[in-house]
DSSP file (Angstrom, degrees, kcal/mol; ACC not computed):
  #  RESIDUE AA STRUCTURE BP1 BP2  ACC     N-H-->O    O-->H-N    N-H-->O    O-->H-N    TCO  KAPPA ALPHA  PHI   PSI    X-CA   Y-CA   Z-CA
    1    1 A M              0   0    0      0, 0.0     2,-0.4     0, 0.0     0, 0.0   0.000 360.0 360.0 360.0 122.9  181.2   96.1  103.5
    2    2 A A        -     0   0    0      1,-0.0     2,-0.4     0, 0.0     0, 0.0  -0.661 360.0-129.2 -88.3 136.3  177.8   95.9  105.1
    3    3 A R        -     0   0    0     -2,-0.4     2,-0.5     1,-0.0    -1,-0.0  -0.646  16.7-131.3 -84.5 138.4  175.4   98.6  104.3
    4    4 A Q        -     0   0    0     -2,-0.4     2,-0.8     1,-0.0    -1,-0.0  -0.756  15.9-140.3 -88.8 134.1  173.7  100.2  107.0
    5    5 A H        -     0   0    0     -2,-0.5     2,-0.3     2,-0.0    -1,-0.0  -0.842  17.5-166.0 -99.2 113.8  169.9  100.5  106.6
    6    6 A Y        -     0   0    0     -2,-0.8     2,-1.4     1,-0.1     0, 0.0  -0.714  40.5 -92.0 -93.9 148.9  168.6  103.7  107.8
    7    7 A G        -     0   0    0     -2,-0.3     2,-0.8     1,-0.1    -1,-0.1  -0.436  51.0-165.3 -60.8  93.8  164.8  104.2  108.4
    8    8 A H        -     0   0    0     -2,-1.4     2,-0.4     2,-0.0    -1,-0.1  -0.775   3.3-166.3 -91.8 112.0  164.1  105.5  104.9
    9    9 A K        -     0   0    0     -2,-0.8     2,-0.6     0, 0.0    -2,-0.0  -0.797  18.1-130.5 -98.7 137.3  160.7  107.1  104.7
   10   10 A K        -     0   0    0     -2,-0.4     2,-0.4     2,-0.0    -2,-0.0  -0.756  24.1-155.4 -85.0 128.8  159.1  107.9  101.4
   11   11 A H        -     0   0    0     -2,-0.6     2,-0.4     0, 0.0     0, 0.0  -0.864  11.2-130.8-105.0 136.4  157.8  111.4  101.4
   12   12 A M        -     0   0    0     -2,-0.4     2,-0.1     1,-0.1    -2,-0.0  -0.680  27.7-125.8 -82.5 138.9  155.0  112.6   99.2
   13   13 A N     >  -     0   0    0     -2,-0.4     4,-1.8     1,-0.1     3,-0.4  -0.343  25.0-102.3 -81.1 170.1  155.9  115.7   97.3
   14   14 A K  H  > S+     0   0    0      1,-0.2     4,-2.4     2,-0.2     5,-0.2   0.826 119.1  55.4 -62.0 -35.0  153.7  118.8   97.4
   15   15 A F  H  > S+     0   0    0      2,-0.2     4,-2.4     1,-0.2    -1,-0.2   0.869 106.2  50.9 -69.1 -36.2  152.2  118.1   93.9
   16   16 A T  H  > S+     0   0    0     -3,-0.4     4,-2.3     2,-0.2    -2,-0.2   0.930 112.4  46.1 -66.1 -45.2  151.0  114.6   95.0
   17   17 A I  H  X S+     0   0    0     -4,-1.8     4,-2.3     2,-0.2    -2,-0.2   0.923 113.4  49.2 -62.6 -45.5  149.3  116.0   98.1
   18   18 A A  H  X S+     0   0    0     -4,-2.4     4,-2.6     1,-0.2    -2,-0.2   0.900 110.8  51.3 -61.8 -41.0  147.7  118.8   96.1
   19   19 A G  H  X S+     0   0    0     -4,-2.4     4,-2.7     2,-0.2    -1,-0.2   0.904 109.5  49.3 -62.6 -42.6  146.5  116.4   93.5
   20   20 A I  H  X S+     0   0    0     -4,-2.3     4,-2.6     2,-0.2    -2,-0.2   0.907 111.7  49.0 -63.9 -42.0  144.9  114.1   96.2
   21   21 A I  H  X S+     0   0    0     -4,-2.3     4,-2.5     2,-0.2    -2,-0.2   0.924 112.7  47.2 -63.8 -44.6  143.2  117.1   97.7
   22   22 A V  H  X S+     0   0    0     -4,-2.6     4,-2.8     2,-0.2    -2,-0.2   0.926 112.0  50.6 -63.1 -44.0  141.9  118.3   94.4
   23   23 A L  H  X S+     0   0    0     -4,-2.7     4,-2.5     1,-0.2    -2,-0.2   0.921 111.3  48.0 -59.7 -45.0  140.7  114.8   93.5
   24   24 A C  H  X S+     0   0    0     -4,-2.6     4,-2.6     2,-0.2    -1,-0.2   0.905 112.0  50.2 -61.7 -41.7  138.9  114.5   96.9
   25   25 A A  H  X S+     0   0    0     -4,-2.5     4,-2.6     2,-0.2    -2,-0.2   0.916 111.3  48.2 -63.5 -43.5  137.3  118.0   96.3
   26   26 A V  H  X S+     0   0    0     -4,-2.8     4,-2.6     2,-0.2    -2,-0.2   0.918 112.4  48.9 -63.2 -43.7  136.1  117.0   92.9
   27   27 A L  H  X S+     0   0    0     -4,-2.5     4,-2.5     2,-0.2    -2,-0.2   0.920 112.2  48.1 -62.5 -43.8  134.7  113.7   94.1
   28   28 A C  H  X S+     0   0    0     -4,-2.6     4,-2.6     2,-0.2    -2,-0.2   0.923 112.7  48.6 -62.4 -44.5  132.9  115.5   97.0
   29   29 A F  H  X S+     0   0    0     -4,-2.6     4,-2.7     2,-0.2    -2,-0.2   0.918 111.9  49.6 -61.7 -43.8  131.5  118.1   94.6
   30   30 A T  H  X S+     0   0    0     -4,-2.6     4,-2.6     2,-0.2     5,-0.2   0.921 111.8  47.8 -62.1 -45.2  130.3  115.4   92.2
   31   31 A V  H  X S+     0   0    0     -4,-2.5     4,-2.3     2,-0.2    -2,-0.2   0.926 114.3  46.2 -62.5 -45.3  128.6  113.4   94.9
   32   32 A L  H  X S+     0   0    0     -4,-2.6     4,-2.3     2,-0.2    -2,-0.2   0.899 113.0  49.7 -65.6 -40.4  126.9  116.5   96.3
   33   33 A Y  H  X S+     0   0    0     -4,-2.7     4,-2.2     2,-0.2    -2,-0.2   0.938 112.9  46.4 -63.4 -46.8  125.8  117.6   92.8
   34   34 A N  H  X S+     0   0    0     -4,-2.6     4,-2.6     1,-0.2    -1,-0.2   0.869 110.6  54.0 -64.3 -36.2  124.4  114.2   92.0
   35   35 A K  H  X S+     0   0    0     -4,-2.3     4,-2.6    -5,-0.2    -1,-0.2   0.924 109.3  47.2 -63.5 -43.8  122.6  114.1   95.4
   36   36 A S  H  X S+     0   0    0     -4,-2.3     4,-2.1     2,-0.2    -2,-0.2   0.885 112.3  50.1 -66.8 -36.6  120.9  117.4   94.8
   37   37 A A  H  X S+     0   0    0     -4,-2.2     4,-2.1     2,-0.2    -2,-0.2   0.912 112.4  47.4 -65.8 -41.4  119.9  116.2   91.3
   38   38 A L  H  X S+     0   0    0     -4,-2.6     4,-2.7     2,-0.2    -2,-0.2   0.879 109.6  53.3 -66.7 -38.2  118.5  113.0   92.7
   39   39 A D  H  X S+     0   0    0     -4,-2.6     4,-2.3     2,-0.2    -1,-0.2   0.913 109.0  49.5 -61.8 -42.0  116.7  114.9   95.4
   40   40 A A  H  X S+     0   0    0     -4,-2.1     4,-2.2     2,-0.2    -2,-0.2   0.921 112.0  47.8 -63.3 -43.9  115.0  117.1   92.8
   41   41 A K  H  X S+     0   0    0     -4,-2.1     4,-2.9     1,-0.2    -2,-0.2   0.903 109.7  53.9 -62.3 -41.3  114.0  114.0   90.8
   42   42 A C  H  X S+     0   0    0     -4,-2.7     4,-2.4     2,-0.2    -2,-0.2   0.919 109.1  47.6 -60.4 -45.0  112.7  112.4   94.0
   43   43 A R  H  X S+     0   0    0     -4,-2.3     4,-2.1     2,-0.2    -1,-0.2   0.908 112.3  50.5 -62.3 -41.8  110.5  115.5   94.7
   44   44 A E  H  X S+     0   0    0     -4,-2.2     4,-2.2     1,-0.2    -2,-0.2   0.920 111.5  47.3 -62.6 -44.2  109.3  115.4   91.0
   45   45 A Y  H  X S+     0   0    0     -4,-2.9     4,-2.7     2,-0.2    -2,-0.2   0.884 109.7  53.0 -66.3 -38.5  108.4  111.7   91.3
   46   46 A K  H  X S+     0   0    0     -4,-2.4     4,-2.2     2,-0.2    -1,-0.2   0.897 109.6  49.5 -62.8 -39.5  106.6  112.2   94.6
   47   47 A S  H  X S+     0   0    0     -4,-2.1     4,-2.3     2,-0.2    -2,-0.2   0.912 111.4  48.6 -64.5 -43.0  104.5  115.0   93.0
   48   48 A Q  H  X S+     0   0    0     -4,-2.2     4,-2.7     2,-0.2    -2,-0.2   0.903 109.9  52.0 -63.6 -41.1  103.7  112.7   90.0
   49   49 A I  H  X S+     0   0    0     -4,-2.7     4,-2.3     2,-0.2    -1,-0.2   0.914 109.2  50.2 -61.3 -42.8  102.7  109.9   92.4
   50   50 A S  H  X S+     0   0    0     -4,-2.2     4,-1.9     2,-0.2    -2,-0.2   0.923 112.3  46.8 -61.9 -44.9  100.4  112.2   94.3
   51   51 A E  H  X S+     0   0    0     -4,-2.3     4,-2.5     1,-0.2    -2,-0.2   0.903 112.1  50.4 -64.0 -41.4   98.8  113.3   91.0
   52   52 A L  H  X S+     0   0    0     -4,-2.7     4,-2.7     1,-0.2    -1,-0.2   0.864 107.7  53.4 -66.7 -35.4   98.4  109.7   89.8
   53   53 A K  H  X S+     0   0    0     -4,-2.3     4,-2.3     2,-0.2    -1,-0.2   0.913 110.2  47.7 -64.0 -41.7   96.8  108.7   93.1
   54   54 A K  H  X S+     0   0    0     -4,-1.9     4,-2.2     2,-0.2    -2,-0.2   0.922 113.0  48.5 -62.9 -43.9   94.2  111.5   92.7
   55   55 A E  H  X S+     0   0    0     -4,-2.5     4,-2.5     1,-0.2    -2,-0.2   0.898 110.5  51.0 -63.5 -40.7   93.6  110.4   89.1
   56   56 A K  H  X S+     0   0    0     -4,-2.7     4,-2.9     2,-0.2    -1,-0.2   0.910 108.9  51.4 -63.2 -42.1   93.2  106.8   90.2
   57   57 A K  H  X S+     0   0    0     -4,-2.3     4,-2.2     1,-0.2    -1,-0.2   0.918 110.9  48.3 -60.8 -43.0   90.7  107.8   92.8
   58   58 A S  H  X S+     0   0    0     -4,-2.2     4,-2.4     2,-0.2    -2,-0.2   0.908 112.6  48.0 -63.6 -42.8   88.7  109.7   90.2
   59   59 A V  H  X S+     0   0    0     -4,-2.5     4,-2.5     2,-0.2    -2,-0.2   0.897 110.5  51.8 -65.1 -40.4   88.8  106.7   87.8
   60   60 A D  H  X S+     0   0    0     -4,-2.9     4,-2.1     2,-0.2    -2,-0.2   0.899 110.4  48.7 -62.5 -40.8   87.8  104.4   90.6
   61   61 A E  H  X S+     0   0    0     -4,-2.2     4,-2.3     2,-0.2    -2,-0.2   0.917 111.7  49.0 -64.7 -43.2   84.8  106.6   91.4
   62   62 A R  H  X S+     0   0    0     -4,-2.4     4,-2.4     1,-0.2    -2,-0.2   0.892 109.1  53.5 -62.4 -39.9   83.9  106.8   87.7
   63   63 A K  H  X S+     0   0    0     -4,-2.5     4,-2.1     2,-0.2    -1,-0.2   0.912 108.6  48.8 -61.4 -43.8   84.1  103.0   87.6
   64   64 A E  H  X S+     0   0    0     -4,-2.1     4,-2.3     2,-0.2    -2,-0.2   0.902 110.1  51.9 -63.6 -41.0   81.7  102.7   90.5
   65   65 A D  H  X S+     0   0    0     -4,-2.3     4,-2.5     1,-0.2    -2,-0.2   0.911 109.8  49.3 -60.7 -42.0   79.3  105.1   88.8
   66   66 A L  H  X S+     0   0    0     -4,-2.4     4,-2.5     2,-0.2    -1,-0.2   0.874 108.5  52.6 -66.6 -36.8   79.4  103.0   85.7
   67   67 A K  H  X S+     0   0    0     -4,-2.1     4,-1.9     2,-0.2    -1,-0.2   0.918 111.0  47.6 -62.6 -42.7   78.8   99.8   87.6
   68   68 A E  H  X S+     0   0    0     -4,-2.3     4,-2.2     2,-0.2    -2,-0.2   0.909 112.6  48.7 -64.4 -42.1   75.7  101.5   89.2
   69   69 A F  H  X S+     0   0    0     -4,-2.5     4,-2.6     1,-0.2    -2,-0.2   0.892 107.7  55.2 -65.0 -38.7   74.5  102.7   85.8
   70   70 A E  H  X S+     0   0    0     -4,-2.5     4,-1.0     2,-0.2    -1,-0.2   0.897 108.8  47.9 -60.2 -41.2   75.0   99.2   84.4
   71   71 A K  H >< S+     0   0    0     -4,-1.9     3,-0.5     1,-0.2    -1,-0.2   0.915 111.7  50.3 -64.0 -42.3   72.8   97.8   87.1
   72   72 A Y  H >< S+     0   0    0     -4,-2.2     3,-2.0     1,-0.2     6,-0.5   0.877 103.2  59.5 -64.5 -38.5   70.2  100.5   86.4
   73   73 A V  H 3< S+     0   0    0     -4,-2.6    -1,-0.2     1,-0.3    -2,-0.2   0.800  99.9  58.2 -61.4 -29.1   70.2   99.8   82.6
   74   74 A D  T << S+     0   0    0     -4,-1.0    -1,-0.3    -3,-0.5     2,-0.2   0.400  90.9  97.0 -81.9   3.8   69.1   96.2   83.4
   75   75 A T  S <> S-     0   0    0     -3,-2.0     4,-1.6     1,-0.1     3,-0.1  -0.585  79.0-127.4 -95.6 156.6   66.0   97.4   85.2
   76   76 A D  H  > S+     0   0    0      1,-0.2     4,-2.7    -2,-0.2     5,-0.2   0.842 109.6  63.9 -64.6 -33.7   62.4   97.7   83.8
   77   77 A E  H  > S+     0   0    0      1,-0.2     4,-2.4     2,-0.2    -1,-0.2   0.906 103.6  46.1 -57.8 -43.9   62.4  101.3   85.1
   78   78 A Y  H  > S+     0   0    0     -6,-0.5     4,-2.6     2,-0.2     5,-0.2   0.923 111.3  51.3 -66.5 -44.4   65.2  102.2   82.7
   79   79 A V  H  X S+     0   0    0     -4,-1.6     4,-2.4     1,-0.2    -2,-0.2   0.918 112.2  47.3 -59.6 -43.5   63.6  100.5   79.7
   80   80 A E  H  X S+     0   0    0     -4,-2.7     4,-2.4     2,-0.2     5,-0.2   0.924 110.6  52.1 -63.1 -44.6   60.3  102.3   80.5
   81   81 A Q  H  X S+     0   0    0     -4,-2.4     4,-3.0    -5,-0.2     5,-0.3   0.928 112.5  44.4 -58.6 -46.6   62.1  105.6   80.8
   82   82 A I  H  X>S+     0   0    0     -4,-2.6     4,-2.5     1,-0.2     5,-1.0   0.907 111.6  53.4 -66.0 -41.6   63.9  105.2   77.4
   83   83 A A  H  X5S+     0   0    0     -4,-2.4     6,-2.3    -5,-0.2     4,-0.5   0.891 115.6  40.5 -60.4 -39.5   60.6  104.0   75.8
   84   84 A R  H  X5S+     0   0    0     -4,-2.4     4,-0.7     4,-0.2    -2,-0.2   0.946 121.5  39.4 -73.5 -49.4   58.8  107.2   77.0
   85   85 A E  H  <5S+     0   0    0     -4,-3.0    -3,-0.2    -5,-0.2    -2,-0.2   0.926 129.4  24.3 -71.6 -45.9   61.6  109.7   76.4
   86   86 A R  H  <5S+     0   0    0     -4,-2.5    -3,-0.2    -5,-0.3    -1,-0.1   0.805 133.9  30.7 -94.3 -31.3   63.0  108.6   73.1
   87   87 A L  H  <<S-     0   0    0     -5,-1.0    -3,-0.2    -4,-0.5    -2,-0.1   0.579  92.7-131.1-106.4 -11.5   60.2  106.7   71.5
   88   88 A G     <  +     0   0    0     -4,-0.7    -4,-0.2    -5,-0.3     2,-0.1   0.726  47.4 162.3  70.5  21.8   57.2  108.5   72.9
   89   89 A L        -     0   0    0     -6,-2.3     2,-0.3    -9,-0.1    -1,-0.2  -0.439  14.7-175.1 -76.1 148.5   55.5  105.3   74.0
   90   90 A V        -     0   0    0     -2,-0.1     2,-0.1     4,-0.1     3,-0.1  -0.915  30.5 -94.8-136.3 162.7   52.7  105.4   76.5
   91   91 A Y    >   -     0   0    0     -2,-0.3     3,-2.3     1,-0.1     2,-0.2  -0.429  56.8 -84.1 -73.7 154.8   50.6  102.9   78.3
   92   92 A K  T 3  S+     0   0    0      1,-0.3    -1,-0.1    -2,-0.1     3,-0.1  -0.405 118.5  13.6 -61.6 128.3   47.2  102.0   76.9
   93   93 A G  T 3  S+     0   0    0      1,-0.3     2,-0.3    -2,-0.2    -1,-0.3   0.379  95.5 132.6  86.1  -4.4   44.6  104.5   78.0
   94   94 A E    <   -     0   0    0     -3,-2.3     2,-0.5     2,-0.0    -1,-0.3  -0.611  43.4-152.8 -82.7 140.2   47.3  106.9   79.3
   95   95 A V        -     0   0    0     -2,-0.3     2,-0.5    -3,-0.1    -4,-0.0  -0.951   2.7-155.0-115.6 130.5   46.9  110.6   78.2
   96   96 A I        -     0   0    0     -2,-0.5     2,-0.5    -6,-0.0    -6,-0.0  -0.910   3.7-156.9-106.9 127.1   50.0  112.8   78.0
   97   97 A F        -     0   0    0     -2,-0.5    -2,-0.0     0, 0.0     0, 0.0  -0.902   8.8-164.8-102.9 127.4   49.5  116.6   78.4
   98   98 A E        -     0   0    0     -2,-0.5     2,-0.0     1,-0.0    -2,-0.0  -0.885  25.8-107.8-110.9 143.9   52.2  118.8   76.8
   99   99 A P        -     0   0    0      0, 0.0     2,-0.8     0, 0.0    -1,-0.0  -0.333  30.6-115.2 -67.9 150.1   52.6  122.5   77.6
  100  100 A D    >   -     0   0    0      1,-0.1     3,-0.6     2,-0.0     0, 0.0  -0.781  29.3-175.3 -88.1 111.7   51.6  125.0   75.0
  101  101 A D  T 3   +     0   0    0     -2,-0.8    -1,-0.1     1,-0.2     0, 0.0   0.419  64.7  88.0 -88.0   1.5   54.8  126.8   73.9
  102  102 A S  T 3         0   0    0      1,-0.2    -1,-0.2     0, 0.0    -2,-0.0   0.625 360.0 360.0 -77.9 -11.7   52.9  129.3   71.6
  103  103 A K    <         0   0    0     -3,-0.6    -1,-0.2     0, 0.0    -2,-0.1   0.465 360.0 360.0 -81.0 360.0   52.3  131.8   74.5
């Protein structure tokens, strides 16, 4: 006796379909939640980058000022200024007048 083969379709039951839908919903929620968390981190990092760029610019300006001061320190003008201000030295024959603070 030959068996007749009928087009037998496998049907998914209601619980399997519901499970797949719930799984898809959970995955979508997880992806969206992680995306929003990553977006927040991205904004935070962009803000930090902006602050660091400002700080770098300030440091670069300070570095240039120090380079200029370093050049000035190597001049005779600077040596004379320090000798006069800190050591009170004067040229031979030079007379220094100081204000009278007693008034």
